[in-house]
All heavy atoms as a GROMACS GRO file, in nm:
protein
  604
    1MET      N    1   8.810  12.521   6.805
    1MET     CA    2   8.720  12.570   6.702
    1MET      C    3   8.800  12.654   6.604
    1MET      O    4   8.875  12.743   6.642
    1MET     CB    5   8.610  12.650   6.767
    1MET     CG    6   8.510  12.703   6.672
    1MET     SD    7   8.377  12.783   6.766
    1MET     CE    8   8.257  12.787   6.642
    2ASN      N    9   8.785  12.626   6.476
    2ASN     CA   10   8.861  12.694   6.373
    2ASN      C   11   8.784  12.817   6.327
    2ASN      O   12   8.679  12.807   6.268
    2ASN     CB   13   8.884  12.597   6.257
    2ASN     CG   14   8.984  12.651   6.157
    2ASN    OD1   15   9.027  12.765   6.167
    2ASN    ND2   16   9.021  12.568   6.062
    3MET      N   17   8.837  12.934   6.355
    3MET     CA   18   8.767  13.059   6.324
    3MET      C   19   8.802  13.112   6.185
    3MET      O   20   8.738  13.203   6.137
    3MET     CB   21   8.802  13.166   6.428
    3MET     CG   22   8.766  13.125   6.571
    3MET     SD   23   8.593  13.092   6.594
    3MET     CE   24   8.529  13.257   6.591
    4ASP      N   25   8.903  13.054   6.119
    4ASP     CA   26   8.946  13.106   5.988
    4ASP      C   27   8.876  13.038   5.871
    4ASP      O   28   8.906  13.069   5.756
    4ASP     CB   29   9.097  13.089   5.974
    4ASP     CG   30   9.175  13.166   6.078
    4ASP    OD1   31   9.131  13.275   6.118
    4ASP    OD2   32   9.280  13.115   6.117
    5ASN      N   33   8.787  12.944   5.896
    5ASN     CA   34   8.718  12.868   5.793
    5ASN      C   35   8.816  12.796   5.700
    5ASN      O   36   8.794  12.782   5.582
    5ASN     CB   37   8.624  12.956   5.710
    5ASN     CG   38   8.509  13.008   5.791
    5ASN    OD1   39   8.463  12.940   5.882
    5ASN    ND2   40   8.462  13.127   5.760
    6GLU      N   41   8.930  12.750   5.757
    6GLU     CA   42   9.028  12.673   5.683
    6GLU      C   43   9.035  12.535   5.746
    6GLU      O   44   9.009  12.519   5.864
    6GLU     CB   45   9.165  12.741   5.690
    6GLU     CG   46   9.167  12.878   5.626
    6GLU     CD   47   9.299  12.950   5.649
    6GLU    OE1   48   9.386  12.893   5.717
    6GLU    OE2   49   9.314  13.059   5.598
    7PRO      N   50   9.070  12.434   5.669
    7PRO     CA   51   9.080  12.300   5.726
    7PRO      C   52   9.191  12.291   5.830
    7PRO      O   53   9.290  12.360   5.822
    7PRO     CB   54   9.109  12.210   5.606
    7PRO     CG   55   9.155  12.300   5.497
    7PRO     CD   56   9.099  12.436   5.526
    8CYS      N   57   9.169  12.203   5.927
    8CYS     CA   58   9.267  12.183   6.034
    8CYS      C   59   9.396  12.128   5.974
    8CYS      O   60   9.394  12.032   5.899
    8CYS     CB   61   9.212  12.088   6.138
    8CYS     SG   62   9.326  12.055   6.272
    9GLY      N   63   9.507  12.188   6.008
    9GLY     CA   64   9.636  12.138   5.964
    9GLY      C   65   9.678  12.187   5.827
    9GLY      O   66   9.764  12.128   5.764
   10GLN      N   67   9.620  12.295   5.775
   10GLN     CA   68   9.658  12.346   5.645
   10GLN      C   69   9.801  12.397   5.651
   10GLN      O   70   9.840  12.468   5.741
   10GLN     CB   71   9.565  12.459   5.603
   10GLN     CG   72   9.599  12.516   5.467
   10GLN     CD   73   9.503  12.626   5.426
   10GLN    OE1   74   9.410  12.657   5.500
   10GLN    NE2   75   9.524  12.684   5.311
   11GLU      N   76   9.883  12.357   5.553
   11GLU     CA   77  10.023  12.396   5.553
   11GLU      C   78  10.040  12.536   5.495
   11GLU      O   79   9.975  12.574   5.398
   11GLU     CB   80  10.107  12.297   5.474
   11GLU     CG   81  10.117  12.162   5.540
   11GLU     CD   82  10.212  12.069   5.469
   11GLU    OE1   83  10.276  12.112   5.371
   11GLU    OE2   84  10.222  11.954   5.512
   12THR      N   85  10.127  12.613   5.556
   12THR     CA   86  10.162  12.745   5.507
   12THR      C   87  10.313  12.756   5.503
   12THR      O   88  10.384  12.682   5.570
   12THR     CB   89  10.105  12.855   5.598
   12THR    OG1   90  10.156  12.838   5.730
   12THR    CG2   91   9.955  12.851   5.601
   13LYS      N   92  10.366  12.849   5.426
   13LYS     CA   93  10.510  12.869   5.420
   13LYS      C   94  10.545  12.995   5.497
   13LYS      O   95  10.479  13.097   5.485
   13LYS     CB   96  10.556  12.882   5.275
   13LYS     CG   97  10.548  12.753   5.199
   13LYS     CD   98  10.621  12.761   5.070
   13LYS     CE   99  10.618  12.624   5.005
   13LYS     NZ  100  10.709  12.614   4.894
   14ASP      N  101  10.650  12.984   5.578
   14ASP     CA  102  10.696  13.101   5.650
   14ASP      C  103  10.801  13.174   5.565
   14ASP      O  104  10.828  13.138   5.451
   14ASP     CB  105  10.750  13.063   5.788
   14ASP     CG  106  10.874  12.975   5.781
   14ASP    OD1  107  10.918  12.942   5.670
   14ASP    OD2  108  10.924  12.939   5.888
   15TRP      N  109  10.862  13.277   5.620
   15TRP     CA  110  10.956  13.357   5.542
   15TRP      C  111  11.088  13.287   5.519
   15TRP      O  112  11.170  13.333   5.441
   15TRP     CB  113  10.974  13.495   5.602
   15TRP     CG  114  11.014  13.498   5.746
   15TRP    CD1  115  10.935  13.471   5.853
   15TRP    CD2  116  11.141  13.530   5.799
   15TRP    NE1  117  11.005  13.484   5.969
   15TRP    CE2  118  11.132  13.521   5.939
   15TRP    CE3  119  11.263  13.567   5.743
   15TRP    CZ2  120  11.240  13.546   6.022
   15TRP    CZ3  121  11.369  13.593   5.828
   15TRP    CH2  122  11.357  13.582   5.964
   16PHE      N  123  11.112  13.169   5.582
   16PHE     CA  124  11.229  13.088   5.551
   16PHE      C  125  11.199  12.991   5.437
   16PHE      O  126  11.287  12.924   5.388
   16PHE     CB  127  11.273  13.006   5.673
   16PHE     CG  128  11.336  13.089   5.781
   16PHE    CD1  129  11.278  13.096   5.905
   16PHE    CD2  130  11.453  13.159   5.758
   16PHE    CE1  131  11.335  13.170   6.006
   16PHE    CE2  132  11.511  13.234   5.857
   16PHE     CZ  133  11.452  13.240   5.982
   17GLY      N  134  11.072  12.979   5.398
   17GLY     CA  135  11.032  12.888   5.292
   17GLY      C  136  10.997  12.749   5.343
   17GLY      O  137  10.977  12.658   5.264
   18CYS      N  138  10.991  12.732   5.474
   18CYS     CA  139  10.958  12.601   5.531
   18CYS      C  140  10.806  12.584   5.540
   18CYS      O  141  10.733  12.680   5.560
   18CYS     CB  142  11.018  12.588   5.671
   18CYS     SG  143  11.197  12.594   5.672
   19ASN      N  144  10.762  12.461   5.523
   19ASN     CA  145  10.620  12.432   5.538
   19ASN      C  146  10.589  12.407   5.684
   19ASN      O  147  10.652  12.327   5.750
   19ASN     CB  148  10.580  12.309   5.457
   19ASN     CG  149  10.581  12.337   5.309
   19ASN    OD1  150  10.560  12.449   5.266
   19ASN    ND2  151  10.606  12.235   5.230
   20TRP      N  152  10.490  12.474   5.737
   20TRP     CA  153  10.446  12.458   5.875
   20TRP      C  154  10.294  12.442   5.875
   20TRP      O  155  10.226  12.499   5.791
   20TRP     CB  156  10.482  12.580   5.960
   20TRP     CG  157  10.627  12.600   5.973
   20TRP    CD1  158  10.706  12.679   5.896
   20TRP    CD2  159  10.714  12.539   6.067
   20TRP    NE1  160  10.836  12.673   5.936
   20TRP    CE2  161  10.844  12.587   6.042
   20TRP    CE3  162  10.696  12.449   6.170
   20TRP    CZ2  163  10.953  12.547   6.116
   20TRP    CZ3  164  10.805  12.411   6.244
   20TRP    CH2  165  10.931  12.459   6.216
   21LYS      N  166  10.243  12.368   5.970
   21LYS     CA  167  10.098  12.359   5.982
   21LYS      C  168  10.049  12.482   6.055
   21LYS      O  169  10.104  12.520   6.157
   21LYS     CB  170  10.059  12.232   6.056
   21LYS     CG  171  10.084  12.110   5.974
   21LYS     CD  172  10.021  11.989   6.034
   21LYS     CE  173  10.041  11.874   5.938
   21LYS     NZ  174   9.960  11.762   5.968
   22LYS      N  175   9.946  12.543   6.002
   22LYS     CA  176   9.895  12.667   6.060
   22LYS      C  177   9.822  12.642   6.191
   22LYS      O  178   9.831  12.721   6.283
   22LYS     CB  179   9.803  12.735   5.960
   22LYS     CG  180   9.765  12.875   5.999
   22LYS     CD  181   9.694  12.946   5.887
   22LYS     CE  182   9.670  13.089   5.924
   22LYS     NZ  183   9.607  13.163   5.817
   23HIS      N  184   9.750  12.532   6.201
   23HIS     CA  185   9.675  12.499   6.322
   23HIS      C  186   9.728  12.366   6.376
   23HIS      O  187   9.738  12.270   6.304
   23HIS     CB  188   9.525  12.485   6.293
   23HIS     CG  189   9.466  12.609   6.234
   23HIS    ND1  190   9.439  12.720   6.309
   23HIS    CD2  191   9.433  12.640   6.107
   23HIS    CE1  192   9.390  12.814   6.231
   23HIS    NE2  193   9.385  12.767   6.108
   24VAL      N  194   9.758  12.363   6.504
   24VAL     CA  195   9.812  12.241   6.561
   24VAL      C  196   9.710  12.166   6.646
   24VAL      O  197   9.736  12.056   6.690
   24VAL     CB  198   9.939  12.270   6.646
   24VAL    CG1  199  10.050  12.317   6.558
   24VAL    CG2  200   9.909  12.370   6.755
   25HIS      N  201   9.595  12.224   6.670
   25HIS     CA  202   9.492  12.154   6.748
   25HIS      C  203   9.406  12.071   6.654
   25HIS      O  204   9.358  12.118   6.554
   25HIS     CB  205   9.405  12.252   6.826
   25HIS     CG  206   9.339  12.354   6.739
   25HIS    ND1  207   9.220  12.330   6.675
   25HIS    CD2  208   9.376  12.479   6.702
   25HIS    CE1  209   9.185  12.437   6.604
   25HIS    NE2  210   9.279  12.529   6.620
   26CYS      N  211   9.394  11.943   6.684
   26CYS     CA  212   9.313  11.855   6.600
   26CYS      C  213   9.218  11.769   6.682
   26CYS      O  214   9.180  11.662   6.642
   26CYS     CB  215   9.404  11.768   6.513
   26CYS     SG  216   9.487  11.863   6.385
   27HIS      N  217   9.184  11.815   6.802
   27HIS     CA  218   9.078  11.756   6.884
   27HIS      C  219   9.103  11.609   6.916
   27HIS      O  220   9.017  11.525   6.893
   27HIS     CB  221   8.942  11.776   6.819
   27HIS     CG  222   8.915  11.916   6.777
   27HIS    ND1  223   8.895  12.017   6.869
   27HIS    CD2  224   8.911  11.976   6.656
   27HIS    CE1  225   8.876  12.130   6.804
   27HIS    NE2  226   8.887  12.108   6.675
   28GLY      N  227   9.219  11.576   6.969
   28GLY     CA  228   9.249  11.440   7.010
   28GLY      C  229   9.205  11.417   7.153
   28GLY      O  230   9.172  11.508   7.228
   29CYS      N  231   9.202  11.291   7.194
   29CYS     CA  232   9.160  11.258   7.330
   29CYS      C  233   9.271  11.192   7.408
   29CYS      O  234   9.247  11.135   7.514
   29CYS     CB  235   9.036  11.171   7.328
   29CYS     SG  236   9.065  11.009   7.256
   30GLY      N  237   9.395  11.196   7.360
   30GLY     CA  238   9.506  11.132   7.428
   30GLY      C  239   9.533  11.192   7.565
   30GLY      O  240   9.570  11.120   7.657
   31GLY      N  241   9.516  11.321   7.579
   31GLY     CA  242   9.538  11.385   7.708
   31GLY      C  243   9.438  11.339   7.813
   31GLY      O  244   9.473  11.321   7.929
   32ALA      N  245   9.316  11.318   7.771
   32ALA     CA  246   9.213  11.272   7.865
   32ALA      C  247   9.241  11.129   7.909
   32ALA      O  248   9.227  11.096   8.027
   32ALA     CB  249   9.074  11.281   7.801
   33ILE      N  250   9.284  11.045   7.817
   33ILE     CA  251   9.315  10.906   7.851
   33ILE      C  252   9.435  10.902   7.945
   33ILE      O  253   9.436  10.828   8.044
   33ILE     CB  254   9.340  10.824   7.724
   33ILE    CG1  255   9.209  10.811   7.646
   33ILE    CG2  256   9.398  10.686   7.757
   33ILE    CD1  257   9.223  10.750   7.509
   34TYR      N  258   9.538  10.980   7.915
   34TYR     CA  259   9.655  10.985   8.004
   34TYR      C  260   9.615  11.038   8.141
   34TYR      O  261   9.661  10.988   8.243
   34TYR     CB  262   9.765  11.072   7.944
   34TYR     CG  263   9.884  11.084   8.037
   34TYR    CD1  264   9.978  10.982   8.044
   34TYR    CD2  265   9.901  11.195   8.117
   34TYR    CE1  266  10.085  10.992   8.130
   34TYR    CE2  267  10.008  11.205   8.204
   34TYR     CZ  268  10.101  11.103   8.209
   34TYR     OH  269  10.207  11.112   8.293
   35GLY      N  270   9.531  11.140   8.145
   35GLY     CA  271   9.488  11.198   8.272
   35GLY      C  272   9.411  11.100   8.358
   35GLY      O  273   9.434  11.090   8.478
   36LEU      N  274   9.321  11.024   8.297
   36LEU     CA  275   9.247  10.923   8.372
   36LEU      C  276   9.340  10.811   8.420
   36LEU      O  277   9.328  10.763   8.533
   36LEU     CB  278   9.134  10.865   8.288
   36LEU     CG  279   9.015  10.957   8.265
   36LEU    CD1  280   8.918  10.893   8.166
   36LEU    CD2  281   8.945  10.987   8.395
   37GLY      N  282   9.432  10.772   8.335
   37GLY     CA  283   9.529  10.671   8.375
   37GLY      C  284   9.618  10.720   8.488
   37GLY      O  285   9.651  10.644   8.580
   38PHE      N  286   9.658  10.848   8.481
   38PHE     CA  287   9.739  10.907   8.587
   38PHE      C  288   9.664  10.906   8.719
   38PHE      O  289   9.719  10.867   8.823
   38PHE     CB  290   9.780  11.049   8.550
   38PHE     CG  291   9.844  11.124   8.664
   38PHE    CD1  292   9.972  11.095   8.705
   38PHE    CD2  293   9.774  11.224   8.731
   38PHE    CE1  294  10.030  11.163   8.810
   38PHE    CE2  295   9.830  11.292   8.836
   38PHE     CZ  296   9.960  11.262   8.876
   39LEU      N  297   9.540  10.949   8.717
   39LEU     CA  298   9.461  10.952   8.841
   39LEU      C  299   9.440  10.812   8.898
   39LEU      O  300   9.451  10.791   9.019
   39LEU     CB  301   9.326  11.020   8.818
   39LEU     CG  302   9.332  11.171   8.796
   39LEU    CD1  303   9.193  11.224   8.763
   39LEU    CD2  304   9.390  11.240   8.917
   40GLY      N  305   9.410  10.717   8.812
   40GLY     CA  306   9.392  10.580   8.858
   40GLY      C  307   9.520  10.523   8.918
   40GLY      O  308   9.518  10.459   9.025
   41ALA      N  309   9.633  10.545   8.850
   41ALA     CA  310   9.761  10.497   8.902
   41ALA      C  311   9.797  10.568   9.032
   41ALA      O  312   9.849  10.506   9.125
   41ALA     CB  313   9.871  10.518   8.798
   42LEU      N  314   9.769  10.697   9.040
   42LEU     CA  315   9.800  10.773   9.161
   42LEU      C  316   9.722  10.720   9.281
   42LEU      O  317   9.777  10.697   9.388
   42LEU     CB  318   9.771  10.921   9.140
   42LEU     CG  319   9.811  11.016   9.251
   42LEU    CD1  320   9.961  11.018   9.267
   42LEU    CD2  321   9.758  11.155   9.222
   43VAL      N  322   9.593  10.696   9.260
   43VAL     CA  323   9.510  10.642   9.368
   43VAL      C  324   9.560  10.503   9.409
   43VAL      O  325   9.574  10.473   9.528
   43VAL     CB  326   9.361  10.637   9.327
   43VAL    CG1  327   9.279  10.554   9.423
   43VAL    CG2  328   9.306  10.778   9.315
   44TYR      N  329   9.592  10.420   9.312
   44TYR     CA  330   9.640  10.285   9.343
   44TYR      C  331   9.771  10.289   9.422
   44TYR      O  332   9.783  10.225   9.526
   44TYR     CB  333   9.659  10.204   9.215
   44TYR     CG  334   9.726  10.071   9.240
   44TYR    CD1  335   9.655   9.965   9.294
   44TYR    CD2  336   9.861  10.052   9.212
   44TYR    CE1  337   9.716   9.844   9.320
   44TYR    CE2  338   9.923   9.932   9.237
   44TYR     CZ  339   9.850   9.827   9.291
   44TYR     OH  340   9.911   9.708   9.316
   45TYR      N  341   9.869  10.363   9.371
   45TYR     CA  342   9.999  10.364   9.436
   45TYR      C  343   9.994  10.431   9.573
   45TYR      O  344  10.064  10.390   9.666
   45TYR     CB  345  10.104  10.433   9.348
   45TYR     CG  346  10.146  10.349   9.229
   45TYR    CD1  347  10.138  10.397   9.100
   45TYR    CD2  348  10.196  10.220   9.247
   45TYR    CE1  349  10.179  10.322   8.992
   45TYR    CE2  350  10.235  10.143   9.139
   45TYR     CZ  351  10.228  10.194   9.012
   45TYR     OH  352  10.266  10.118   8.906
   46LEU      N  353   9.913  10.534   9.589
   46LEU     CA  354   9.906  10.601   9.719
   46LEU      C  355   9.830  10.517   9.823
   46LEU      O  356   9.865  10.520   9.941
   46LEU     CB  357   9.843  10.739   9.706
   46LEU     CG  358   9.930  10.844   9.635
   46LEU    CD1  359   9.856  10.976   9.626
   46LEU    CD2  360  10.064  10.861   9.703
   47THR      N  361   9.731  10.443   9.779
   47THR     CA  362   9.658  10.361   9.876
   47THR      C  363   9.736  10.237   9.917
   47THR      O  364   9.711  10.181  10.023
   47THR     CB  365   9.520  10.318   9.822
   47THR    OG1  366   9.538  10.249   9.699
   47THR    CG2  367   9.430  10.439   9.803
   48THR      N  368   9.830  10.192   9.834
   48THR     CA  369   9.911  10.075   9.869
   48THR      C  370  10.044  10.114   9.933
   48THR      O  371  10.118  10.025   9.976
   48THR     CB  372   9.938   9.988   9.745
   48THR    OG1  373  10.005  10.066   9.646
   48THR    CG2  374   9.808   9.933   9.689
   49ALA      N  375  10.074  10.243   9.943
   49ALA     CA  376  10.199  10.287  10.004
   49ALA      C  377  10.192  10.266  10.155
   49ALA      O  378  10.090  10.292  10.218
   49ALA     CB  379  10.224  10.433   9.972
   50THR      N  380  10.304  10.220  10.212
   50THR     CA  381  10.309  10.196  10.355
   50THR      C  382  10.396  10.298  10.427
   50THR      O  383  10.406  10.292  10.550
   50THR     CB  384  10.363  10.056  10.384
   50THR    OG1  385  10.492  10.042  10.324
   50THR    CG2  386  10.269   9.950  10.328
   51SER      N  387  10.458  10.390  10.353
   51SER     CA  388  10.542  10.493  10.415
   51SER      C  389  10.539  10.619  10.328
   51SER      O  390  10.484  10.618  10.218
   51SER     CB  391  10.686  10.443  10.430
   51SER     OG  392  10.744  10.424  10.302
   52ILE      N  393  10.599  10.724  10.380
   52ILE     CA  394  10.608  10.849  10.303
   52ILE      C  395  10.692  10.827  10.178
   52ILE      O  396  10.656  10.874  10.069
   52ILE     CB  397  10.669  10.962  10.390
   52ILE    CG1  398  10.580  10.992  10.509
   52ILE    CG2  399  10.695  11.087  10.308
   52ILE    CD1  400  10.446  11.051  10.474
   53LEU      N  401  10.803  10.756  10.191
   53LEU     CA  402  10.888  10.728  10.076
   53LEU      C  403  10.812  10.645   9.972
   53LEU      O  404  10.824  10.670   9.851
   53LEU     CB  405  11.015  10.654  10.119
   53LEU     CG  406  11.115  10.623  10.008
   53LEU    CD1  407  11.164  10.752   9.942
   53LEU    CD2  408  11.231  10.544  10.062
   54GLY      N  409  10.733  10.551  10.016
   54GLY     CA  410  10.650  10.473   9.924
   54GLY      C  411  10.549  10.560   9.851
   54GLY      O  412  10.520  10.538   9.733
   55GLY      N  413  10.495  10.660   9.920
   55GLY     CA  414  10.402  10.754   9.855
   55GLY      C  415  10.470  10.840   9.751
   55GLY      O  416  10.415  10.864   9.644
   56ILE      N  417  10.592  10.886   9.782
   56ILE     CA  418  10.667  10.968   9.686
   56ILE      C  419  10.702  10.886   9.563
   56ILE      O  420  10.686  10.932   9.449
   56ILE     CB  421  10.793  11.025   9.753
   56ILE    CG1  422  10.753  11.127   9.861
   56ILE    CG2  423  10.885  11.090   9.651
   56ILE    CD1  424  10.867  11.172   9.949
   57ILE      N  425  10.748  10.762   9.585
   57ILE     CA  426  10.778  10.675   9.471
   57ILE      C  427  10.650  10.644   9.394
   57ILE      O  428  10.652  10.635   9.270
   57ILE     CB  429  10.848  10.546   9.520
   57ILE    CG1  430  10.987  10.582   9.573
   57ILE    CG2  431  10.856  10.442   9.410
   57ILE    CD1  432  11.060  10.469   9.640
   58GLY      N  433  10.537  10.632   9.462
   58GLY     CA  434  10.409  10.609   9.395
   58GLY      C  435  10.369  10.724   9.304
   58GLY      O  436  10.317  10.702   9.195
   59VAL      N  437  10.394  10.848   9.347
   59VAL     CA  438  10.364  10.964   9.263
   59VAL      C  439  10.452  10.962   9.138
   59VAL      O  440  10.404  10.986   9.026
   59VAL     CB  441  10.382  11.095   9.342
   59VAL    CG1  442  10.374  11.216   9.251
   59VAL    CG2  443  10.279  11.106   9.453
   60ILE      N  444  10.579  10.928   9.156
   60ILE     CA  445  10.669  10.920   9.040
   60ILE      C  446  10.625  10.810   8.945
   60ILE      O  447  10.623  10.828   8.822
   60ILE     CB  448  10.815  10.899   9.088
   60ILE    CG1  449  10.863  11.024   9.162
   60ILE    CG2  450  10.907  10.868   8.970
   60ILE    CD1  451  10.994  11.007   9.235
   61LYS      N  452  10.587  10.695   8.999
   61LYS     CA  453  10.538  10.585   8.914
   61LYS      C  454  10.410  10.623   8.841
   61LYS      O  455  10.389  10.585   8.726
   61LYS     CB  456  10.514  10.460   8.998
   61LYS     CG  457  10.639  10.386   9.036
   61LYS     CD  458  10.601  10.261   9.113
   61LYS     CE  459  10.720  10.178   9.150
   61LYS     NZ  460  10.681  10.055   9.222
   62ALA      N  461  10.322  10.699   8.908
   62ALA     CA  462  10.197  10.741   8.844
   62ALA      C  463  10.224  10.834   8.727
   62ALA      O  464  10.152  10.830   8.627
   62ALA     CB  465  10.106  10.809   8.946
   63ILE      N  466  10.328  10.917   8.737
   63ILE     CA  467  10.363  11.006   8.626
   63ILE      C  468  10.423  10.927   8.511
   63ILE      O  469  10.396  10.955   8.394
   63ILE     CB  470  10.461  11.115   8.675
   63ILE    CG1  471  10.391  11.208   8.775
   63ILE    CG2  472  10.516  11.196   8.558
   63ILE    CD1  473  10.484  11.303   8.847
   64LEU      N  474  10.503  10.826   8.542
   64LEU     CA  475  10.577  10.752   8.439
   64LEU      C  476  10.511  10.622   8.394
   64LEU      O  477  10.573  10.543   8.324
   64LEU     CB  478  10.718  10.721   8.492
   64LEU     CG  479  10.805  10.840   8.525
   64LEU    CD1  480  10.937  10.794   8.585
   64LEU    CD2  481  10.828  10.926   8.403
   65TRP      N  482  10.384  10.598   8.428
   65TRP     CA  483  10.322  10.471   8.396
   65TRP      C  484  10.321  10.437   8.247
   65TRP      O  485  10.331  10.319   8.212
   65TRP     CB  486  10.182  10.459   8.456
   65TRP     CG  487  10.078  10.545   8.390
   65TRP    CD1  488  10.041  10.669   8.428
   65TRP    CD2  489   9.999  10.514   8.276
   65TRP    NE1  490   9.944  10.718   8.345
   65TRP    CE2  491   9.917  10.624   8.250
   65TRP    CE3  492   9.990  10.403   8.192
   65TRP    CZ2  493   9.828  10.627   8.144
   65TRP    CZ3  494   9.901  10.406   8.087
   65TRP    CH2  495   9.820  10.516   8.064
   66PRO      N  496  10.311  10.533   8.153
   66PRO     CA  497  10.314  10.493   8.012
   66PRO      C  498  10.446  10.427   7.972
   66PRO      O  499  10.448  10.335   7.891
   66PRO     CB  500  10.292  10.623   7.935
   66PRO     CG  501  10.223  10.712   8.030
   66PRO     CD  502  10.279  10.677   8.163
   67ALA      N  503  10.557  10.473   8.031
   67ALA     CA  504  10.686  10.412   8.000
   67ALA      C  505  10.689  10.267   8.047
   67ALA      O  506  10.740  10.179   7.978
   67ALA     CB  507  10.798  10.492   8.064
   68PHE      N  508  10.635  10.240   8.168
   68PHE     CA  509  10.629  10.103   8.218
   68PHE      C  510  10.541  10.016   8.128
   68PHE      O  511  10.572   9.900   8.101
   68PHE     CB  512  10.575  10.099   8.361
   68PHE     CG  513  10.665  10.164   8.462
   68PHE    CD1  514  10.619  10.267   8.542
   68PHE    CD2  515  10.795  10.122   8.478
   68PHE    CE1  516  10.700  10.326   8.636
   68PHE    CE2  517  10.877  10.180   8.572
   68PHE     CZ  518  10.831  10.283   8.651
   69LEU      N  519  10.432  10.072   8.080
   69LEU     CA  520  10.340   9.998   7.993
   69LEU      C  521  10.408   9.962   7.861
   69LEU      O  522  10.402   9.847   7.817
   69LEU     CB  523  10.214  10.080   7.968
   69LEU     CG  524  10.111  10.018   7.874
   69LEU    CD1  525  10.046   9.897   7.941
   69LEU    CD2  526  10.007  10.119   7.836
   70VAL      N  527  10.471  10.058   7.797
   70VAL     CA  528  10.538  10.034   7.669
   70VAL      C  529  10.651   9.933   7.687
   70VAL      O  530  10.669   9.843   7.605
   70VAL     CB  531  10.589  10.166   7.608
   70VAL    CG1  532  10.679  10.140   7.489
   70VAL    CG2  533  10.472  10.253   7.568
   71TYR      N  534  10.728   9.946   7.795
   71TYR     CA  535  10.836   9.851   7.822
   71TYR      C  536  10.780   9.709   7.838
   71TYR      O  537  10.835   9.614   7.782
   71TYR     CB  538  10.913   9.892   7.948
   71TYR     CG  539  11.020   9.793   7.986
   71TYR    CD1  540  11.140   9.787   7.917
   71TYR    CD2  541  11.000   9.706   8.092
   71TYR    CE1  542  11.237   9.695   7.951
   71TYR    CE2  543  11.097   9.614   8.128
   71TYR     CZ  544  11.216   9.608   8.058
   71TYR     OH  545  11.311   9.518   8.092
   72GLY      N  546  10.673   9.694   7.912
   72GLY     CA  547  10.614   9.562   7.932
   72GLY      C  548  10.562   9.501   7.803
   72GLY      O  549  10.579   9.381   7.777
   73VAL      N  550  10.498   9.582   7.720
   73VAL     CA  551  10.446   9.533   7.592
   73VAL      C  552  10.560   9.492   7.501
   73VAL      O  553  10.556   9.386   7.437
   73VAL     CB  554  10.357   9.641   7.525
   73VAL    CG1  555  10.325   9.603   7.381
   73VAL    CG2  556  10.229   9.660   7.605
   74MET      N  557  10.666   9.573   7.495
   74MET     CA  558  10.779   9.540   7.409
   74MET      C  559  10.853   9.416   7.460
   74MET      O  560  10.899   9.333   7.380
   74MET     CB  561  10.873   9.659   7.396
   74MET     CG  562  10.812   9.773   7.317
   74MET     SD  563  10.919   9.913   7.302
   74MET     CE  564  11.034   9.854   7.180
   75LYS      N  565  10.860   9.400   7.590
   75LYS     CA  566  10.922   9.280   7.648
   75LYS      C  567  10.839   9.157   7.617
   75LYS      O  568  10.892   9.051   7.582
   75LYS     CB  569  10.937   9.298   7.798
   75LYS     CG  570  11.014   9.189   7.866
   75LYS     CD  571  11.030   9.222   8.015
   75LYS     CE  572  11.100   9.110   8.087
   75LYS     NZ  573  11.111   9.136   8.231
   76PHE      N  574  10.706   9.170   7.624
   76PHE     CA  575  10.616   9.061   7.591
   76PHE      C  576  10.629   9.021   7.445
   76PHE      O  577  10.624   8.903   7.412
   76PHE     CB  578  10.473   9.101   7.624
   76PHE     CG  579  10.371   8.998   7.584
   76PHE    CD1  580  10.355   8.882   7.658
   76PHE    CD2  581  10.291   9.016   7.472
   76PHE    CE1  582  10.261   8.787   7.623
   76PHE    CE2  583  10.198   8.923   7.435
   76PHE     CZ  584  10.183   8.809   7.510
   77MET      N  585  10.646   9.119   7.357
   77MET     CA  586  10.657   9.092   7.213
   77MET      C  587  10.797   9.044   7.174
   77MET      O  588  10.818   9.005   7.059
   77MET     CB  589  10.619   9.218   7.134
   77MET     CG  590  10.473   9.255   7.148
   77MET     SD  591  10.431   9.412   7.073
   77MET     CE  592  10.478   9.385   6.904
   78GLY      N  593  10.891   9.050   7.266
   78GLY     CA  594  11.026   9.002   7.237
   78GLY      C  595  11.110   9.101   7.158
   78GLY      O  596  11.198   9.062   7.084
   79MET      N  597  11.085   9.227   7.174
   79MET     CA  598  11.160   9.328   7.099
   79MET      C  599  11.280   9.372   7.176
   79MET      O  600  11.295   9.404   7.279
   79MET     CB  601  11.071   9.447   7.067
   79MET     CG  602  10.955   9.407   6.981
   79MET     SD  603  10.850   9.547   6.946
   79MET     CE  604  10.875   9.563   6.774
   0.00000   0.00000   0.00000
């Protein structure tokens, strides 16, 4: 919630003369989508794990699933 009655992302200049955005929150939902994907991947990998090592690797895969997704899409597109 913006309490200064200014538009989100209004640029201001600091004492170095650089332009910076005053507010960095813009109400995106990317964190929620990543969180749901993380939980889904975590449940999948942990339920299919057959050992402790498989569970540990499953937690790591659940954290890194966006990288696997982007790699697969780029491989499919031939990039």
